[in-house]
C-alpha angles and dihedrals in degrees: 000000000000132000117260123234089255090052091050091050091049093051091047089052090047092053096046092042089057090051096048096043092048089053089048089051090232088145095164090055088049089053088058089062089067130072113254091257097036124148126223119191117198137188123223102228132231092015095047124016094182120071113279107154122068123205121188130200133016096276093052091046092050088049092049094049088050087075086077089075087080088077122077090228141345132206122191116192115192104217100175143359137183129183134187132191115243110243114262090357107099093180094050131080140161130212149166124225124196115209141176107211121192118201113189112206134184094170104104106041106004087247115111112252127182115225105195121197119195098201145154133216121215104207141192115200131198129193107226120183088344095309126107113233137174111261095175132008125186117190121203123179112216102180135007122202132171130212141169123267120217096196137344131203105213118219116245112215 
């Protein structure tokens, strides 16, 4: 079984919608991109770059993503994505998403700094009522860099 072009477009939209909604801090809308019983596995950078915390269910996922409000701004750039159908399961797929995630912080010094995470998500997708959703997402940070920020427009929510 292979994914149809329509499936690939829907999965591509799902991945990009997640990134944009996270940056807009529309966390309730992000929650709707997950199945009701979804699992999100998160690292604890810089201590742990591999996933070490497990969050289950939409409400818990929305709450966990809310931690990003501690940053002045975020910017998630999806730089690559692959998806494959699961054999003999037409409503299931897996994928990997490569992302460059900027987290602008002013917490330590009052001066804006860009914590950039080069990361990947290992995903499991499920088609529910004709719509592709994330059933499981595991975030792994591969590299962290820091840089200076000249100016930042903070998002008003």
